[in-house]
The first five atom37 places (N, CA, C, CB, O) and aatype in JSON, in Angstrom:
{
  "aatype": [12, 11, 16, 15, 16, 10, 9, 3, 16, 2, 9, 10, 9, 3, 19, 17, 7, 13, 5, 1, 14, 17, 16, 7, 17, 15, 5, 3, 0, 10, 19, 1, 4, 1, 6, 6, 7, 0, 10, 10, 19, 2, 0, 9, 19, 17, 15, 6, 9, 0, 14, 15, 19, 6, 19, 6, 1, 10, 19, 0, 18, 19, 3, 6, 10, 3, 9, 7, 1, 6, 2, 10, 14, 13, 0, 0, 0, 18, 5, 0, 7, 10, 0, 8, 0, 1, 18, 1, 11, 0, 7, 7, 16, 1, 6, 1, 16, 10, 14, 3, 13, 10, 9, 7, 0, 8, 0, 1, 8, 7, 7, 8, 1, 10, 10, 16, 1, 3, 0, 15, 1, 18, 1, 11, 18, 13, 14, 3, 10, 6, 9, 9, 0, 14, 3, 16, 8, 14],
  "atom_mask": [
    [1, 1, 1, 1, 1],
    [1, 1, 1, 1, 1],
    [1, 1, 1, 1, 1],
    [1, 1, 1, 1, 1],
    [1, 1, 1, 1, 1],
    [1, 1, 1, 1, 1],
    [1, 1, 1, 1, 1],
    [1, 1, 1, 1, 1],
    [1, 1, 1, 1, 1],
    [1, 1, 1, 1, 1],
    [1, 1, 1, 1, 1],
    [1, 1, 1, 1, 1],
    [1, 1, 1, 1, 1],
    [1, 1, 1, 1, 1],
    [1, 1, 1, 1, 1],
    [1, 1, 1, 1, 1],
    [1, 1, 1, 0, 1],
    [1, 1, 1, 1, 1],
    [1, 1, 1, 1, 1],
    [1, 1, 1, 1, 1],
    [1, 1, 1, 1, 1],
    [1, 1, 1, 1, 1],
    [1, 1, 1, 1, 1],
    [1, 1, 1, 0, 1],
    [1, 1, 1, 1, 1],
    [1, 1, 1, 1, 1],
    [1, 1, 1, 1, 1],
    [1, 1, 1, 1, 1],
    [1, 1, 1, 1, 1],
    [1, 1, 1, 1, 1],
    [1, 1, 1, 1, 1],
    [1, 1, 1, 1, 1],
    [1, 1, 1, 1, 1],
    [1, 1, 1, 1, 1],
    [1, 1, 1, 1, 1],
    [1, 1, 1, 1, 1],
    [1, 1, 1, 0, 1],
    [1, 1, 1, 1, 1],
    [1, 1, 1, 1, 1],
    [1, 1, 1, 1, 1],
    [1, 1, 1, 1, 1],
    [1, 1, 1, 1, 1],
    [1, 1, 1, 1, 1],
    [1, 1, 1, 1, 1],
    [1, 1, 1, 1, 1],
    [1, 1, 1, 1, 1],
    [1, 1, 1, 1, 1],
    [1, 1, 1, 1, 1],
    [1, 1, 1, 1, 1],
    [1, 1, 1, 1, 1],
    [1, 1, 1, 1, 1],
    [1, 1, 1, 1, 1],
    [1, 1, 1, 1, 1],
    [1, 1, 1, 1, 1],
    [1, 1, 1, 1, 1],
    [1, 1, 1, 1, 1],
    [1, 1, 1, 1, 1],
    [1, 1, 1, 1, 1],
    [1, 1, 1, 1, 1],
    [1, 1, 1, 1, 1],
    [1, 1, 1, 1, 1],
    [1, 1, 1, 1, 1],
    [1, 1, 1, 1, 1],
    [1, 1, 1, 1, 1],
    [1, 1, 1, 1, 1],
    [1, 1, 1, 1, 1],
    [1, 1, 1, 1, 1],
    [1, 1, 1, 0, 1],
    [1, 1, 1, 1, 1],
    [1, 1, 1, 1, 1],
    [1, 1, 1, 1, 1],
    [1, 1, 1, 1, 1],
    [1, 1, 1, 1, 1],
    [1, 1, 1, 1, 1],
    [1, 1, 1, 1, 1],
    [1, 1, 1, 1, 1],
    [1, 1, 1, 1, 1],
    [1, 1, 1, 1, 1],
    [1, 1, 1, 1, 1],
    [1, 1, 1, 1, 1],
    [1, 1, 1, 0, 1],
    [1, 1, 1, 1, 1],
    [1, 1, 1, 1, 1],
    [1, 1, 1, 1, 1],
    [1, 1, 1, 1, 1],
    [1, 1, 1, 1, 1],
    [1, 1, 1, 1, 1],
    [1, 1, 1, 1, 1],
    [1, 1, 1, 1, 1],
    [1, 1, 1, 1, 1],
    [1, 1, 1, 0, 1],
    [1, 1, 1, 0, 1],
    [1, 1, 1, 1, 1],
    [1, 1, 1, 1, 1],
    [1, 1, 1, 1, 1],
    [1, 1, 1, 1, 1],
    [1, 1, 1, 1, 1],
    [1, 1, 1, 1, 1],
    [1, 1, 1, 1, 1],
    [1, 1, 1, 1, 1],
    [1, 1, 1, 1, 1],
    [1, 1, 1, 1, 1],
    [1, 1, 1, 1, 1],
    [1, 1, 1, 0, 1],
    [1, 1, 1, 1, 1],
    [1, 1, 1, 1, 1],
    [1, 1, 1, 1, 1],
    [1, 1, 1, 1, 1],
    [1, 1, 1, 1, 1],
    [1, 1, 1, 0, 1],
    [1, 1, 1, 0, 1],
    [1, 1, 1, 1, 1],
    [1, 1, 1, 1, 1],
    [1, 1, 1, 1, 1],
    [1, 1, 1, 1, 1],
    [1, 1, 1, 1, 1],
    [1, 1, 1, 1, 1],
    [1, 1, 1, 1, 1],
    [1, 1, 1, 1, 1],
    [1, 1, 1, 1, 1],
    [1, 1, 1, 1, 1],
    [1, 1, 1, 1, 1],
    [1, 1, 1, 1, 1],
    [1, 1, 1, 1, 1],
    [1, 1, 1, 1, 1],
    [1, 1, 1, 1, 1],
    [1, 1, 1, 1, 1],
    [1, 1, 1, 1, 1],
    [1, 1, 1, 1, 1],
    [1, 1, 1, 1, 1],
    [1, 1, 1, 1, 1],
    [1, 1, 1, 1, 1],
    [1, 1, 1, 1, 1],
    [1, 1, 1, 1, 1],
    [1, 1, 1, 1, 1],
    [1, 1, 1, 1, 1],
    [1, 1, 1, 1, 1],
    [1, 1, 1, 1, 1]
  ],
  "atom_positions": [
    [[90.9, 111.92, 124.83], [91.1, 112.41, 123.55], [90.27, 110.78, 122.63], [93.14, 112.85, 123.27], [90.86, 109.71, 122.83]],
    [[89.49, 110.76, 122.07], [88.03, 110.5, 121.1], [89.15, 109.92, 119.65], [86.71, 112.54, 120.67], [89.79, 110.57, 118.82]],
    [[89.0, 108.57, 119.84], [90.06, 107.62, 118.79], [89.03, 106.78, 117.83], [91.2, 106.31, 119.8], [87.99, 106.33, 118.31]],
    [[89.44, 106.55, 116.23], [88.41, 105.78, 115.37], [89.3, 104.78, 115.6], [87.94, 106.19, 113.76], [90.42, 104.66, 116.09]],
    [[87.95, 103.71, 114.79], [88.9, 102.52, 114.87], [88.14, 102.2, 113.81], [89.11, 101.47, 116.2], [86.92, 102.37, 113.8]],
    [[89.0, 101.55, 112.56], [88.58, 100.69, 111.77], [88.85, 99.56, 111.73], [88.69, 100.94, 110.93], [90.03, 99.23, 111.76]],
    [[87.58, 98.4, 111.61], [87.45, 96.84, 111.65], [87.19, 96.11, 110.42], [86.37, 96.45, 112.5], [86.36, 95.92, 109.52]],
    [[88.72, 95.69, 110.99], [88.93, 94.26, 110.01], [87.98, 93.27, 109.64], [89.82, 93.39, 110.56], [87.5, 92.99, 110.74]],
    [[87.25, 92.38, 108.58], [86.65, 91.61, 108.37], [86.37, 90.73, 109.65], [87.14, 91.17, 107.37], [85.4, 90.89, 110.39]],
    [[87.54, 89.57, 109.86], [87.79, 89.16, 110.95], [87.15, 89.15, 111.89], [88.51, 89.48, 111.22], [86.41, 88.24, 112.26]],
    [[87.39, 90.33, 112.5], [86.52, 90.4, 113.41], [85.33, 90.68, 113.83], [86.8, 90.71, 113.78], [84.88, 90.48, 114.96]],
    [[84.57, 91.37, 112.46], [82.75, 90.73, 112.71], [82.53, 89.62, 112.42], [81.58, 91.31, 111.9], [81.6, 89.11, 113.04]],
    [[83.29, 88.69, 111.34], [82.98, 87.11, 111.45], [83.24, 86.78, 112.48], [83.59, 86.19, 110.65], [82.16, 86.36, 112.89]],
    [[83.93, 86.66, 113.25], [83.98, 86.35, 114.89], [82.47, 86.86, 115.5], [85.41, 87.35, 115.74], [81.45, 86.19, 115.62]],
    [[82.69, 88.11, 115.78], [80.9, 88.64, 116.3], [79.78, 88.17, 115.37], [80.63, 90.52, 116.26], [79.0, 87.42, 115.96]],
    [[79.49, 88.38, 114.11], [78.34, 88.16, 113.63], [78.05, 86.54, 113.03], [78.22, 89.22, 112.64], [77.05, 86.32, 112.35]],
    [[79.09, 85.4, 113.39], [79.05, 84.11, 112.63], [78.9, 83.73, 113.7], [0.0, 0.0, 0.0], [78.5, 84.19, 114.77]],
    [[79.45, 82.29, 113.13], [78.81, 81.17, 114.26], [80.6, 81.24, 115.3], [78.2, 78.93, 113.21], [81.76, 81.62, 115.14]],
    [[79.51, 80.41, 116.6], [80.97, 80.68, 117.94], [81.95, 80.0, 117.24], [80.85, 79.84, 119.81], [81.91, 78.99, 116.54]],
    [[83.22, 81.05, 117.71], [84.67, 80.85, 117.26], [85.15, 80.79, 118.19], [85.37, 81.68, 116.5], [84.48, 80.95, 119.21]],
    [[86.86, 80.46, 118.28], [87.59, 80.65, 119.49], [88.15, 81.97, 120.02], [88.57, 79.87, 119.39], [88.52, 82.16, 121.18]],
    [[88.17, 83.0, 118.87], [88.36, 84.51, 118.97], [86.94, 85.48, 119.13], [89.15, 84.95, 117.57], [86.94, 86.72, 119.16]],
    [[86.04, 84.81, 119.2], [84.66, 85.33, 118.87], [84.72, 86.43, 120.96], [83.0, 83.36, 118.45], [84.35, 87.6, 121.06]],
    [[85.27, 85.56, 122.22], [85.0, 86.82, 123.14], [85.91, 87.58, 122.93], [0.0, 0.0, 0.0], [85.35, 88.67, 122.87]],
    [[87.29, 87.8, 122.72], [88.34, 88.57, 122.42], [87.31, 89.06, 121.93], [89.62, 88.26, 121.74], [86.67, 89.71, 122.76]],
    [[86.77, 89.01, 120.64], [86.58, 90.18, 119.05], [85.2, 90.94, 120.25], [85.68, 89.02, 116.66], [85.19, 92.14, 120.52]],
    [[84.6, 90.36, 120.56], [83.57, 91.4, 120.94], [83.91, 92.31, 121.55], [82.63, 91.05, 121.57], [83.74, 93.49, 121.23]],
    [[84.68, 91.71, 122.98], [85.53, 92.52, 123.99], [86.5, 93.79, 122.9], [86.76, 91.17, 124.97], [86.75, 95.0, 122.92]],
    [[86.63, 93.22, 122.5], [87.35, 94.08, 121.8], [86.84, 95.16, 121.48], [87.75, 93.64, 120.87], [87.3, 96.18, 121.98]],
    [[85.6, 95.24, 120.44], [84.67, 95.98, 119.97], [83.89, 96.45, 120.71], [84.12, 95.53, 119.23], [83.0, 97.16, 120.25]],
    [[83.95, 96.28, 121.58], [83.2, 97.44, 123.24], [84.49, 97.84, 123.4], [82.34, 96.56, 125.13], [84.41, 99.06, 123.24]],
    [[85.04, 97.71, 123.51], [86.87, 98.66, 124.14], [86.98, 99.81, 123.15], [88.81, 97.49, 123.86], [87.07, 101.01, 123.44]],
    [[86.94, 99.22, 121.82], [87.07, 100.35, 121.01], [85.95, 101.44, 120.71], [87.42, 99.85, 119.89], [86.1, 102.56, 120.22]],
    [[84.39, 100.61, 121.26], [83.48, 101.75, 121.13], [83.42, 102.71, 122.29], [82.15, 101.25, 120.91], [82.83, 103.79, 122.27]],
    [[83.96, 102.3, 123.11], [84.18, 103.31, 124.05], [84.85, 104.31, 124.33], [84.33, 103.01, 124.7], [84.64, 105.22, 125.13]],
    [[86.27, 103.97, 123.17], [87.27, 105.1, 122.97], [87.18, 105.96, 121.79], [88.55, 104.57, 122.93], [87.89, 106.88, 121.39]],
    [[85.88, 105.28, 121.26], [85.95, 106.53, 120.02], [84.83, 105.56, 118.54], [0.0, 0.0, 0.0], [84.02, 104.64, 118.5]],
    [[85.24, 106.17, 117.94], [84.03, 105.7, 116.23], [84.63, 104.51, 116.0], [84.13, 106.83, 114.38], [85.83, 104.31, 116.18]],
    [[83.61, 103.48, 115.5], [84.28, 102.64, 114.89], [83.31, 103.02, 113.51], [84.37, 101.07, 115.61], [82.31, 103.72, 113.36]],
    [[84.25, 102.09, 112.5], [84.01, 102.44, 111.31], [84.85, 101.14, 110.32], [84.51, 104.06, 111.16], [85.99, 100.68, 110.36]],
    [[83.85, 100.91, 109.6], [83.98, 100.25, 108.21], [84.3, 101.03, 106.61], [82.63, 99.58, 108.11], [84.39, 102.22, 106.29]],
    [[84.41, 99.96, 105.97], [84.56, 100.31, 104.11], [84.29, 99.81, 103.19], [85.51, 100.39, 103.54], [84.45, 98.61, 103.37]],
    [[83.92, 100.01, 102.15], [83.64, 98.93, 101.91], [84.06, 97.67, 101.23], [83.0, 99.16, 101.67], [83.3, 96.87, 100.68]],
    [[85.53, 97.57, 101.35], [86.34, 96.52, 101.46], [85.33, 95.66, 102.31], [87.82, 96.85, 102.09], [84.28, 95.2, 101.87]],
    [[85.74, 95.54, 103.44], [85.21, 94.73, 104.58], [84.11, 94.42, 104.08], [85.06, 95.34, 105.93], [83.95, 93.29, 103.62]],
    [[83.04, 95.4, 104.05], [81.79, 95.42, 103.26], [81.55, 93.94, 102.24], [81.9, 96.86, 102.27], [80.59, 93.19, 102.35]],
    [[82.27, 93.85, 101.64], [82.16, 92.94, 100.26], [82.81, 91.55, 100.93], [83.21, 93.66, 98.69], [82.87, 90.42, 100.43]],
    [[83.14, 91.88, 101.84], [84.05, 90.52, 102.31], [83.29, 90.24, 103.53], [85.88, 90.75, 102.66], [83.6, 89.12, 103.94]],
    [[82.64, 90.66, 104.09], [81.62, 90.16, 105.1], [80.16, 89.33, 104.74], [81.24, 91.39, 105.79], [79.49, 88.54, 105.4]],
    [[79.96, 90.1, 102.91], [78.56, 89.61, 102.73], [78.36, 87.87, 102.66], [78.04, 90.31, 101.29], [77.45, 87.27, 103.23]],
    [[79.45, 87.22, 101.82], [79.06, 85.87, 101.82], [78.48, 85.25, 103.32], [80.33, 85.09, 101.31], [77.87, 84.19, 103.4]],
    [[78.84, 86.27, 104.67], [78.6, 85.62, 105.68], [77.09, 85.72, 106.29], [79.58, 86.01, 106.51], [76.4, 84.82, 106.78]],
    [[76.72, 87.41, 106.08], [75.48, 87.78, 106.57], [74.78, 88.95, 105.37], [75.74, 88.42, 108.18], [75.35, 89.78, 104.66]],
    [[73.02, 88.52, 105.55], [72.2, 88.53, 104.14], [72.48, 90.78, 104.59], [69.74, 87.33, 104.15], [72.86, 91.46, 105.54]],
    [[72.13, 90.93, 103.62], [72.61, 92.18, 103.43], [71.64, 93.34, 104.01], [72.86, 92.32, 101.98], [71.75, 94.51, 103.63]],
    [[70.42, 92.83, 105.21], [69.67, 93.21, 105.44], [70.21, 93.27, 106.8], [68.65, 92.73, 104.99], [70.2, 94.31, 107.46]],
    [[70.65, 92.25, 107.18], [70.9, 91.83, 108.59], [72.36, 92.68, 108.91], [71.03, 89.98, 108.72], [72.75, 93.14, 109.99]],
    [[72.94, 92.69, 107.7], [74.28, 93.65, 107.97], [73.73, 94.86, 108.23], [75.39, 93.84, 106.73], [74.01, 95.18, 109.39]],
    [[73.09, 95.66, 107.69], [72.55, 96.69, 107.84], [72.64, 96.64, 109.12], [71.42, 96.88, 107.28], [73.59, 96.99, 109.82]],
    [[71.38, 96.09, 109.49], [70.78, 96.47, 111.18], [72.1, 96.5, 111.95], [69.57, 95.11, 112.03], [72.45, 97.52, 112.55]],
    [[73.09, 95.01, 111.94], [73.94, 94.8, 112.84], [75.13, 96.22, 112.98], [74.54, 93.35, 112.43], [75.8, 96.52, 113.97]],
    [[75.07, 96.86, 111.7], [76.16, 97.91, 111.67], [75.25, 99.39, 112.5], [76.74, 98.23, 109.72], [75.82, 100.2, 113.23]],
    [[74.24, 99.4, 112.25], [73.34, 100.61, 112.39], [73.33, 100.54, 114.02], [71.68, 100.48, 111.55], [73.39, 101.49, 114.8]],
    [[73.22, 98.62, 114.44], [72.71, 99.06, 116.18], [74.36, 99.42, 117.07], [71.67, 97.17, 117.21], [74.53, 99.95, 118.17]],
    [[75.3, 98.92, 116.13], [76.9, 98.91, 116.98], [77.31, 100.49, 116.77], [78.37, 97.65, 116.11], [78.16, 101.09, 117.44]],
    [[76.23, 101.26, 115.26], [76.52, 102.58, 115.25], [78.05, 102.31, 114.86], [76.16, 103.41, 116.68], [78.9, 102.58, 115.72]],
    [[78.44, 101.82, 113.66], [79.44, 101.77, 112.84], [79.39, 102.64, 111.53], [79.58, 100.47, 112.58], [78.53, 102.57, 110.66]],
    [[80.32, 103.37, 111.56], [80.12, 104.32, 110.17], [80.59, 103.56, 109.43], [0.0, 0.0, 0.0], [81.1, 102.48, 109.73]],
    [[80.44, 104.24, 107.87], [80.6, 103.74, 106.97], [81.71, 104.76, 106.01], [79.27, 103.39, 106.56], [81.11, 105.73, 105.55]],
    [[83.0, 104.73, 105.69], [83.45, 105.77, 105.49], [84.44, 104.87, 103.77], [84.33, 106.5, 107.15], [84.77, 103.7, 103.61]],
    [[84.58, 105.99, 102.91], [84.98, 105.72, 101.54], [86.01, 105.61, 101.56], [84.75, 106.45, 100.61], [86.56, 106.51, 102.2]],
    [[86.86, 104.62, 101.0], [88.34, 104.62, 100.68], [88.99, 105.63, 99.5], [88.64, 103.18, 100.28], [88.92, 105.65, 98.27]],
    [[89.56, 106.34, 100.37], [90.62, 107.26, 99.59], [91.57, 106.88, 98.79], [91.32, 107.92, 100.32], [92.48, 106.1, 99.05]],
    [[91.27, 107.68, 97.39], [92.23, 107.21, 96.2], [93.73, 107.07, 96.26], [92.07, 108.1, 95.14], [94.49, 106.52, 95.46]],
    [[93.98, 107.68, 97.36], [95.52, 107.91, 98.14], [95.42, 107.09, 98.99], [95.96, 109.29, 98.84], [96.39, 106.42, 98.64]],
    [[95.06, 106.6, 99.78], [95.5, 104.62, 99.91], [94.81, 104.05, 99.32], [95.38, 103.7, 101.24], [94.07, 103.44, 100.09]],
    [[94.53, 103.8, 98.1], [94.25, 103.06, 97.79], [95.73, 102.55, 96.87], [92.98, 103.33, 97.4], [96.28, 101.44, 96.78]],
    [[96.01, 103.69, 96.35], [97.52, 103.73, 95.61], [98.47, 103.17, 96.76], [98.08, 105.49, 95.08], [99.09, 102.13, 96.54]],
    [[98.61, 103.88, 98.06], [99.77, 102.85, 99.14], [99.59, 101.53, 99.09], [99.67, 103.06, 100.78], [100.49, 100.69, 99.14]],
    [[98.1, 101.27, 98.97], [98.08, 99.79, 98.77], [98.1, 98.86, 97.8], [97.32, 99.47, 99.15], [98.11, 97.65, 98.01]],
    [[98.13, 99.58, 96.35], [99.11, 98.83, 95.44], [100.28, 99.12, 95.77], [0.0, 0.0, 0.0], [101.01, 98.26, 95.28]],
    [[100.99, 100.0, 96.45], [102.41, 100.35, 96.5], [102.42, 99.09, 97.38], [103.0, 101.97, 97.1], [102.87, 98.09, 96.83]],
    [[101.96, 98.93, 98.81], [102.58, 97.75, 99.69], [102.02, 96.07, 99.24], [102.06, 98.11, 101.43], [102.32, 94.91, 99.55]],
    [[101.29, 96.58, 98.57], [101.09, 94.85, 98.01], [101.99, 94.69, 96.63], [99.15, 94.42, 97.51], [102.2, 93.5, 96.37]],
    [[102.43, 95.4, 95.93], [103.49, 95.3, 95.3], [104.94, 94.64, 95.63], [103.58, 96.35, 95.08], [105.58, 93.83, 94.98]],
    [[105.29, 95.38, 97.1], [106.28, 95.22, 97.94], [106.2, 93.96, 98.31], [106.3, 96.06, 98.95], [107.13, 93.31, 97.83]],
    [[105.35, 93.24, 99.09], [104.66, 91.94, 99.64], [105.09, 90.81, 98.52], [102.82, 92.14, 99.78], [105.66, 89.78, 98.89]],
    [[104.78, 91.07, 97.03], [104.33, 89.83, 95.86], [106.29, 90.52, 95.79], [102.49, 90.11, 94.0], [106.88, 89.44, 95.86]],
    [[107.05, 91.26, 95.73], [108.44, 91.48, 94.79], [109.28, 90.67, 96.51], [109.0, 93.91, 94.1], [110.1, 89.77, 96.34]],
    [[108.94, 91.1, 97.92], [109.46, 90.32, 98.27], [109.52, 88.08, 98.95], [109.58, 91.29, 98.75], [110.15, 87.35, 99.72]],
    [[108.33, 87.99, 97.9], [108.33, 86.48, 97.64], [106.68, 86.07, 98.06], [0.0, 0.0, 0.0], [106.1, 85.06, 97.67]],
    [[106.19, 86.96, 98.81], [104.84, 86.68, 98.69], [103.53, 86.19, 97.5], [0.0, 0.0, 0.0], [103.0, 86.79, 96.56]],
    [[103.34, 84.86, 98.07], [102.73, 84.04, 97.4], [101.54, 83.93, 97.48], [103.12, 83.14, 97.52], [101.08, 83.12, 96.67]],
    [[100.48, 84.65, 98.43], [99.24, 85.02, 98.36], [98.7, 86.16, 97.25], [99.01, 85.41, 99.63], [98.79, 87.33, 97.6]],
    [[98.29, 85.94, 96.28], [97.73, 86.47, 95.83], [96.77, 87.23, 95.41], [97.86, 86.23, 95.74], [96.5, 87.99, 94.48]],
    [[96.14, 86.65, 96.74], [94.25, 87.44, 97.3], [95.12, 88.57, 98.27], [92.63, 85.91, 98.74], [94.73, 87.95, 99.26]],
    [[95.39, 88.94, 98.47], [96.01, 89.3, 99.63], [95.22, 91.3, 99.19], [98.24, 88.81, 99.62], [95.2, 92.19, 100.04]],
    [[94.95, 91.39, 98.46], [94.9, 93.08, 97.9], [93.8, 93.52, 99.01], [94.23, 93.41, 95.91], [94.13, 94.68, 99.27]],
    [[93.04, 93.31, 99.54], [91.71, 93.85, 100.32], [92.82, 94.29, 101.23], [90.27, 92.72, 100.95], [93.12, 95.48, 101.29]],
    [[93.58, 93.17, 102.13], [94.2, 93.35, 103.38], [94.36, 94.78, 103.23], [95.52, 92.52, 103.66], [93.59, 95.63, 103.68]],
    [[95.53, 94.99, 102.5], [96.31, 96.33, 102.13], [95.43, 97.29, 101.83], [97.25, 96.25, 100.97], [95.9, 98.41, 102.02]],
    [[94.22, 97.28, 101.38], [93.77, 98.17, 101.14], [92.88, 98.52, 102.05], [93.47, 98.11, 100.15], [92.1, 99.43, 101.76]],
    [[92.77, 97.7, 103.7], [92.03, 98.15, 104.56], [93.39, 98.42, 105.54], [90.76, 97.16, 104.99], [93.0, 99.08, 106.5]],
    [[94.31, 98.25, 105.59], [95.44, 98.59, 106.32], [95.57, 99.99, 105.63], [0.0, 0.0, 0.0], [95.08, 100.77, 106.45]],
    [[96.0, 100.73, 104.52], [96.63, 102.0, 103.76], [95.46, 103.09, 104.04], [96.92, 101.72, 101.92], [95.67, 104.3, 103.98]],
    [[93.85, 102.37, 104.46], [92.81, 102.94, 104.66], [92.98, 103.5, 106.04], [91.74, 102.1, 104.41], [92.84, 104.68, 106.33]],
    [[93.35, 102.36, 107.02], [93.21, 103.22, 108.67], [94.67, 103.95, 108.53], [93.12, 101.91, 110.49], [94.71, 105.09, 108.98]],
    [[95.77, 103.45, 107.99], [96.39, 104.41, 108.44], [96.15, 105.81, 107.08], [98.0, 103.77, 108.79], [95.86, 106.62, 107.97]],
    [[96.09, 106.27, 106.39], [95.76, 107.26, 105.79], [94.5, 108.01, 105.86], [95.93, 106.96, 104.83], [94.23, 108.87, 105.02]],
    [[93.65, 107.69, 106.94], [92.8, 108.49, 107.26], [92.67, 108.08, 109.06], [0.0, 0.0, 0.0], [91.67, 107.59, 109.57]],
    [[93.93, 108.43, 109.78], [94.42, 107.96, 111.27], [93.7, 107.38, 112.13], [0.0, 0.0, 0.0], [93.65, 107.66, 113.33]],
    [[93.0, 106.42, 111.49], [92.29, 105.45, 112.32], [93.32, 104.38, 112.81], [91.08, 104.77, 111.5], [94.38, 104.13, 112.23]],
    [[92.84, 103.7, 114.09], [93.62, 102.59, 114.6], [93.21, 101.11, 114.13], [93.54, 102.67, 116.09], [93.41, 101.24, 115.34]],
    [[93.02, 100.42, 113.87], [92.8, 99.31, 113.05], [92.77, 97.86, 114.43], [94.28, 99.28, 111.68], [93.65, 97.54, 115.24]],
    [[91.43, 97.28, 114.21], [91.04, 96.27, 114.5], [90.85, 95.1, 114.45], [90.7, 96.37, 114.55], [89.65, 94.89, 114.28]],
    [[91.69, 93.79, 114.54], [92.21, 93.11, 113.51], [92.77, 91.72, 114.95], [93.61, 94.26, 112.35], [93.25, 91.88, 116.07]],
    [[92.35, 90.32, 114.09], [93.2, 89.41, 114.75], [94.64, 88.74, 113.8], [92.14, 88.23, 115.2], [95.56, 87.94, 114.0]],
    [[94.18, 89.58, 112.76], [95.66, 88.84, 111.61], [96.75, 90.22, 111.41], [94.89, 88.23, 109.42], [96.78, 90.98, 110.44]],
    [[97.55, 90.27, 112.55], [98.14, 92.25, 112.74], [99.12, 91.84, 111.93], [98.84, 93.2, 114.54], [99.56, 92.82, 111.33]],
    [[99.83, 90.52, 111.54], [101.41, 90.44, 111.31], [101.59, 91.44, 109.64], [102.0, 88.33, 111.15], [102.18, 92.52, 109.78]],
    [[101.21, 91.17, 108.48], [101.18, 91.63, 107.33], [100.59, 92.84, 107.78], [100.56, 90.83, 106.29], [100.95, 93.45, 106.78]],
    [[99.92, 93.79, 108.5], [99.56, 94.91, 108.57], [100.58, 95.75, 109.36], [98.32, 94.89, 109.02], [100.88, 96.93, 109.17]],
    [[101.2, 94.6, 110.58], [102.42, 95.3, 111.2], [103.24, 95.54, 110.17], [103.17, 94.54, 112.28], [103.68, 96.68, 110.13]],
    [[103.65, 94.63, 109.12], [105.06, 94.93, 108.18], [105.07, 95.47, 106.95], [105.78, 93.81, 107.88], [106.03, 95.55, 106.19]],
    [[103.62, 95.93, 106.73], [103.84, 96.81, 105.64], [103.24, 98.22, 105.89], [103.27, 96.2, 104.38], [103.4, 99.18, 105.14]],
    [[102.46, 98.22, 107.12], [102.41, 99.58, 108.05], [102.72, 99.92, 109.22], [101.48, 99.98, 108.19], [101.9, 100.25, 110.08]],
    [[104.4, 99.85, 109.42], [104.72, 100.17, 110.85], [104.06, 101.29, 111.62], [106.05, 100.43, 110.91], [103.82, 101.12, 112.81]],
    [[103.76, 102.37, 111.05], [102.99, 103.62, 111.82], [102.1, 103.32, 112.0], [102.77, 104.8, 111.38], [101.57, 103.87, 112.96]],
    [[101.46, 102.51, 111.42], [99.71, 102.18, 112.16], [99.62, 101.54, 113.43], [98.74, 101.07, 111.25], [100.41, 100.75, 113.95]],
    [[98.33, 102.07, 113.96], [98.31, 101.45, 115.44], [97.47, 100.56, 115.28], [97.93, 102.3, 116.65], [96.37, 100.74, 114.75]],
    [[97.92, 99.43, 115.76], [96.73, 97.97, 115.36], [96.41, 97.6, 117.08], [97.79, 96.09, 114.22], [97.24, 97.72, 117.97]],
    [[95.14, 97.17, 117.24], [94.59, 96.6, 118.11], [94.5, 95.01, 117.82], [93.42, 97.28, 118.29], [94.13, 94.69, 116.68]],
    [[94.79, 94.05, 118.7], [95.27, 92.36, 118.25], [95.28, 92.15, 119.39], [96.73, 91.83, 117.43], [95.38, 92.99, 120.28]],
    [[95.09, 90.22, 119.57], [95.18, 89.85, 120.81], [96.62, 89.89, 121.48], [94.63, 88.62, 120.84], [96.89, 90.05, 122.67]],
    [[97.63, 89.67, 120.21], [98.84, 89.49, 121.06], [99.18, 91.45, 121.79], [100.38, 88.68, 119.75], [100.1, 91.63, 122.58]],
    [[98.69, 92.08, 121.54], [99.11, 93.39, 122.12], [97.83, 93.55, 123.24], [99.25, 94.75, 120.83], [98.05, 94.04, 124.35]],
    [[96.76, 93.19, 122.92], [96.0, 93.79, 123.77], [94.99, 92.68, 123.97], [95.5, 95.16, 123.31], [93.97, 92.48, 123.31]],
    [[95.49, 91.97, 125.06], [94.86, 90.17, 125.65], [93.7, 90.87, 125.76], [95.48, 89.14, 127.41], [92.67, 90.3, 126.14]]
  ]
}
């Protein structure tokens, strides 16, 4: 069965940026996910990666890897807002976490898996979301 995977920004930064400790894992994980189905990004990921890659290179990379672009559904945005509010109410101090909640809600709402290196918040606020991360997929 083919499955789709929404890619978190940190994976693309690992792969397209300077060599980092997680670059090898992120590259391998992208290849594995590509073999298992479609790769996707949304406008949130697109905006977060913008400071790291010129738009022409970004488009070329996305096209080369056959990464689809999917719009964020309004229902997912609403769920992200609720999850972010729960995070803040529970004492979460980072105010700029909303993009993570938008990405997680989009993956969950769209029935996609999520490829990320930063799985803890996604697991806590989207417990039924399938997550591919270094701790579960070494």
